[in-house]
N, C-alpha and C positions, 0 to 999 in steps of 0.2 A: 890644310888641313883639311879633309870634309867635314861636313856637320851631317853627323849618322845619329842624331838623337832623335827617338821615338818621336818627337813631336813636329820635328822636321819631317820625316818619312811619312807622317800619316795626313798633311797639309793637304787640300785638295786640289791644288794646283801642281803637285806633284804626282798627282795619281788620275788625274781627270781623264787620261787615255784607258786606262784600266777597269773604270766603275763602267760596269752597262748602263744601255740608255733606259733602260725599265728603273732603275736606282735615281738616274737623275731627273726623271720625270713624277716622280712621286708625289703626289698632291695636284698633279695637271689633271684635267679633264680632255684632254687631247686623244681622240679615239674613241671615247665612253658613250652612250647611249644614255640618257635620262628616262626613267621610269617613275612616274607619281603615282602615289600611294594614299590611301586614306583621305579622297577626295582634294588633295591638294597640298594635304598637311605634311609628307613626308617624300621627299626623293631620295631614290636609290641610283647610283650609277655603273651600269655595266658595261664591258666589253663585248658580248656577244648578244645581237639582237634576238636571235634565234631563242635562247633562253629567258627570254619575257616572261611569258606565260608561268615558266617552271617559278621563276622568281615571285610571280606575283603570288600563287600558291603557296608558297613556303613560307612567306610573308603574313598572309592570312591565317596557316596554320599554327603558325610562333603564336601571334595574335590572341588567336582562340585558347591556346594553351596558357598563355598567362592569364589572362581573365579569369580561368577555370580555376586555376590556382588558389587566386585571391576571393573567390565566392566562398563563403559558409558553406558545409556541406550539412543536410540536414542528420539529426541522431536518429539511429535506428534501434 
């Protein structure tokens, strides 16, 4: 009698040939480029080195928006 339970079918060793490589490498830094922001306090890893400046600009814009959100605005 074959094991056809859901747990048996979902076990990693039975599905390893069907799982894409990108999912097997999740959490891996292979093929990623580090970008250091905030004077070394923040590091972001991206896969396309040509988008480094765009990533820096987006990070700075989000940081500025977050600071403006918490600043008290003068009453008019």
